[in-house]
N, C-alpha and C positions, 0 to 999 in steps of 0.2 A: 241315323249313318251307317254304320259297318254293314248294314244290309244295301245300303247303295253302294259304298264304295266297293263290295266283292261283285254290283252287276258291272261299276264301272271294266273295274279288271278283263272281265270277259271281250270287253275292245282292245285288249295287247296286242299292237302287232298290226293291227287288223283298221283303222280308222284315223290313222295321218292323211292329213295335214294337221288333222282336230285333233284335239284334247279328248282321253278315255274319262266318258259321263257315264253316272249311274245316276235313279231321280225313282223315289220310294213317294210314295202319294199317301199318306192316314188320315183316314177320319173314323171321326167315334173310337178311337184308342182300336183300330183295325189296317191293313192295308188296305188297300182298294186299288192299286196301280202301279205297277215296277214298267221299267226302262231305259234301254243303254244306250252309247252311242252306238247306231247299224254300222254297215259294211261300209269301207270309205269316206265312212263319218258320217254320214243322212239315212234316215232322219237325227233326230238329237233322242237325245235321252229324257227330256221331260217333254216333248211332243209322245213320242212313244208310249210314256207313261201314262198320257193322258189318252192317247189312244186306247190300251191296253184298261184301261179303267171305265172305258164304255161311258164316257158322263159324267160319271157320278164323281165328282169332284169338288164340287160347290162347298167351302166354307172347309176344304181340307189343308190339312200341308203340304207339302213341297219340300223332301227330302232331294237336298242335288250338291254332287262331290263336286261343282265347281261353278262360279257364275253365271247365270247363264246371260246368254248375248242379246245384247240388243241390239245387232246391226243387221240388215240387209242383204246377206250373201243368197248361198241357190237354193238358202229355205227364207222363211219367211222368221222373223228374231222371235228365238223362245219365253223372253218377255210376256212377248202379243197374247204367245200361246198359253200361258199362264196363268195374262189379268184374264183374257176372254172363259179361259175356261171357269174363275170364279173362285178361286185359291186365297183363303186367308190370308196365311206364310210362308214365308217360305227359310227355310235354312240352309245357307251354305259355308262350308268349311274356310276357302280363300275364296281371293276375288281372281278375276281373268286381266295376265298384265298385256295382254293384246289388245293394242290403243284404243282398236279400236269396239272395246267394252272397256276395259280397266274403270270399275264402278259404273259407268251408264247403267247397264244390267240394272245394278241394286235401287241405284237412286231411284227406276224406271216404274219398278216394282213399291218402292216406298214412294214415291209419286201418284200412285194408280192405289193410295192405302190399304197396301198390304207389310204386314208386318216381315221383317228380316232379319233378320239374326246368323251372324257373321264367328266362325272361328275354330266350330264343332271337329272335332279331330282336324288339325287343318296340317300338322307334322304327316301323317294318312297319308291325304289329299294330295300336298306336293311332293310325295314319296315316287305316288304314284304317276302322276304325271310329270314328270320330273324331265322327261323327255321335253315334250311340247314346252316346258317352266323356260329351259336351257333353248331353247329354239329359238323363241320368243325374246329372249332376253343376250344373249347371244351369237343367235346364226349361226349355231351350231348345234348339233347331236345332242345329243347323251349315251356317250358311249363305253358300251361294258368289253372291255375283251378276257375271250373265255380261253381256257388253257388247260390240258390234260397231260396233267406228269407223275412220272415214280417220286417213289416219296424222296432220292436223292433233287431234287426238282429234276429229270431230262427230260426229254417231249418225244426224244425218240433214243434212237443205237448210232453209233460213229456211223455206220452206212445205212442210213434212216430211214429204217427199219419203227414206222411207229404205231401201228393196224393188228392187237388195240392194247393199248397202258390198261385205257379203264374196265372194268366190264357193262356187262347188259343195258344193267341198271340203267349208272350213270351216264350209258349213252344214249340211251331214251329219254333223259332227264336233260340231255344237249339238247336234244331236238324239240321239246320241249321248251326250251327257250330260245329256239329259234323260231315258234311262232308267238311268242311275245312278242317277237321284233320288228322292225319297220323294214330293215335291211341287211342285210348279213355281209363281210367284206375279210376276201384273203386277196393275199399279193401268189403275182405272177412262181413267184418259186412253191408255197405251197399250192401252186391249178397245178402246176408239171409234175411234180413230185406225187401227190395225192389226186390228181383226176377228182375232185368232189362234185357231187349234183348242187352240193347245198340247199337239199331239199326238207320240210320234215318231213319224215317217215313216221311219225307214230301213227300206229290204227286210232282213227276218224277225227282225227286233225292232219291229214293231207293236203286238202285246199286251204288251207296257213302257212303254206313256205311262202317268206320274205323277197322282199325284193335282191337280188346276188346283186354283189360288188364287188368288179374282180379290180386290182394296180396293179398296168399293164404298162408300163411304161413304156418297152418297143414292143409291141406285141409278138412278145414267144410264146404265150400261148396258143397251142398250135388248134387251130377246125377245129378235127378231128375232140375236140375234149367234149366232155357229158355238159358243161357249162352253153357251151355254144348249144352242142347237137338240141338243146332243150330253151333255146332263148324266146320260139314260139309262143312256148306253153307257159312259160315261167319266165318274169323278167329281170334282163342281165346288161343294169349299165356296166361297158367297158371306160375304166381313164385310162388315156395315155397321155406319155409326153406330147407337147407343140411340136416335137420332132421325126417324129414316128412315122416312118414310112405310107406315104399317101395310099398305097395301093393294097397293104393289107389293113386299112381301116376301113377300106373299102370291102373287102374281101367279109371282114367279122360285118360290120355294117348289115349284110344280106342276109346274116343268120338270122336277124330280128333284135340284136347286140345293139344296145343305144351306145355308141362310143363317141364318149367326151375326153375333147384334148383342154390339157393343165397345162402351167407352167411345168421346167421337170422339179428335182429337189437341186440338192447343194452340190449333190455330186452326183451329178449328171445320169444318174444309173433309176433312179423310181420319180415318182410325182409326188407334186409337193401336196402333202396329202395337208395340208388346216384348207390350201384352194380345195384340194375337192372333197374335203368334209365339208366345207361351206354353201357350195356346189349342192351337196344333197339338201341340208338345213332347207334351202331358197327353192325345192325342188320339196318341200312337203318332210324328209324324213326327221323325227324323231327323236326315235331310238336304232341303236343300232349296234350289232355283235359284233365284236374281232376275233375271228378264228385265227389267230397269228402264228405264224413261227416265230421263229425267231430272233430273226431278222426284222421283220415288221411292227415287232410287240416291243424293243428295245425303240426303231424309230416314236413309234407315237407316241411310247410312254417321255422320250427327250424332248418331246414339241408339246407335251403337256393338253393330248387329246385324251386319254386317258382318265375317265371318269369314277369308272367300276372296276374291279375285276372280281374274277372266280376262278379259284383255282379247284378242277377233280383229281384230285392224290392218289393215287393207287398204292397196295401194300406191296410194292419190291421197286426191287436196286436195279438201275444198270450200268452206275460207272461212273468216272470223270472223264472217259473216254467218248461217254454219249455226249446229245447235242441241248443243252442248257434251254429255261425255257427262255432267253431274251439273250440279247449279246451284248456288246460292252454299252454299260450308260453314263458315263465319263463321270462316273463315284470314283475318286482320287482320296476323298477323309469322309469319316462318318458325317460329319454333317451336311454333308451330299445326297447323303441317301434319299430314297424317294418313302416316305413315310405313306407308312399303309396304318385304318383303323380296323381293324375285325367287323362285322358289322351281324357272320353268320359263321355257324360252321355244326355241320348237321351230315350222321353217315345213309351211304345212298349206295345200298347191298353193302358191296367188302370196303368201297372207296369211302374217301370220304370229300366234302365239299366245302371249301371256306370262301366265304365274301368277303371283300375288303374293299373300301372305299378310300379313296387315295384323299390323302390329306393338303391337295395341291394351296 
């Protein structure tokens, strides 16, 4: 099962709207087939493992990291493939909460006389597919807020200079994070200040750039920006206010960007974040990486939309006149603070990376 989970991780950021699943087929104390969900979510891990096994799976045990699907979608049900292949036992960590499956796959396997064991490495399987699980349960993607700060928590100097606070190894790690997510989101202020491409530029992973999401209520980001210049090559979804200028909407659509109008936020200066993220989930996005400046970071935190915080911290000081990693959070007393639980701490080059789970 640990090997199957490792295989499943290969699909992160590449298989939405499906979960990332791995499958190992074992027979007579040896592995006879391995598979994982392929690009775009098809073929599924089970059928891929059976194909790679070359048909030598009669009497085998299948270790699958997610309940096999039992419904007809764009591909036949995986339970039918497992039954037809002649496996005698299936081991799964967790059930699929999707109402189209939700125990039906396990029931179908057992009805066919196949032994099914549930629960092995369940916590690891939930963590792996936490984005898919949240999309199904809450109709929202799992959102990770990533930020790079100085030792005193500043993301830029007072003049806005932020490139580069962290070192080369930390920036490469940040690009690998992009590859593991379905989409990456920035606000117009960051897009205007930094003119980012938001692509994955790690050697060997340049084809794994996520969908770029731009929050730009009044379409202030110029057409000459790198995001628009590459919109025909890498998907760009732009969320603007219903009050945005129609001509600007048309101009940006002509670049290849997908422009979506949503309600404004309470201030009228931004877009409704929850509505925007719900739209992303409805389009299949399960894992969203927010590379946010202080204003967007604080808005996401205030709205309770952040699930995980990853802080790249550099061994340098910028000072109190620098720009902090968040804006105001409305915390007047300590009992109102946003509580964090550190889940990981490691060195990356000269920098330190801390991962926190928000205790919502």
